[in-house]
N, C-alpha and C positions, 0 to 999 in steps of 0.2 A: 504494499499500499504506499501511496505517496501523498504529500500534503503541499499545498501552496499557501503561504502566509503573506497576506497583503496588509500593510500598515498604512493608515491614513489619518488625517486630522481635519477638523473643520471648526467653525464657530460653535460654541455651546448652545447659542440661541437658535442655530439652524438644525440641531440634531433631529428633531421630530420630522422635519422634511426629509432628512437622510434615511432615517428609520423607514419611513413610508416608501422610499425608493427601493431600499433593500427588500422589504416585504412584497412589494407589489411587482417589481421588475427584476431585480437581481437574483433573488432566490429562485423564482420560476425559471429564469434562464439557466442558472446553475444546474438545476434538476434535469435539464434536457442534455446536459454535456455527457458524451459517451464515457462510461466508466466512473461517473460521479457516484460517490458513496454517501457523503454527508457533508454538511457545512455548518459553521458556527460563526456568528458575527458578534463582536464584542464592542461596547461603547463605554467610555468614561465620560459621564455627563459633565463633570466639573471641568475637565481640561479640553474636551472636544476630540480627544484621541480615540482611535478605534482600530480593530484588527479583524480581518476575516481569515478563517482557516477552512479551506475546502480540501476534502479528502477524495482520492481517486483509487481505483483498483490497482493501478500500476503506473509506472513512469510514462509509458507510451500514451496512456489515456490523458494523464495530466498535461503532457506536452501537446497532445492533440487538441486540448481545449484552450490553448493560449489565445487564439484570435477572439473567441467568445469572451474570455476573461478581460482582454484588452478593451473590448466594447463595453463591458460592465464598468471598468475603471473610468472610461471616458464619460459614461453617463454620470458617475459619481462626481467626477471633476466638474462637469457642467452644472451639477447641483451645488457646487461650492466647496467640495472637499478636495484636499490636496493629498496626492499619493506620496507617502514617504518612502515606501520600498516594497519590493516583492521578492520573496525568498521561496525556495523549493527544497523539500526535505524528503527523505525516505523515512517512513514510520517503521521503527524497529521493535516497538513493543506497545501493547495496549492492554487495558484490563476489561 
């Protein structure tokens, strides 16, 4: 299993708009990605910082979803969020 971790930040006053975008647009798009297993989106309301962790069956599935993920990040940027970074990991253990 592989994970893509996307870090972002925005204005704390705009977080509800961002959460709506995540729930209404980004999550449904992620669910359509080939090999998608699960996703988690985290927000710190005080700082405006957030993180998305999306899990995939394997590295090929994760890499194959890059274009769709870039489109989701572009939508978030248009909604006022700044992308801090994107990292990719192999999941080596889970409970």
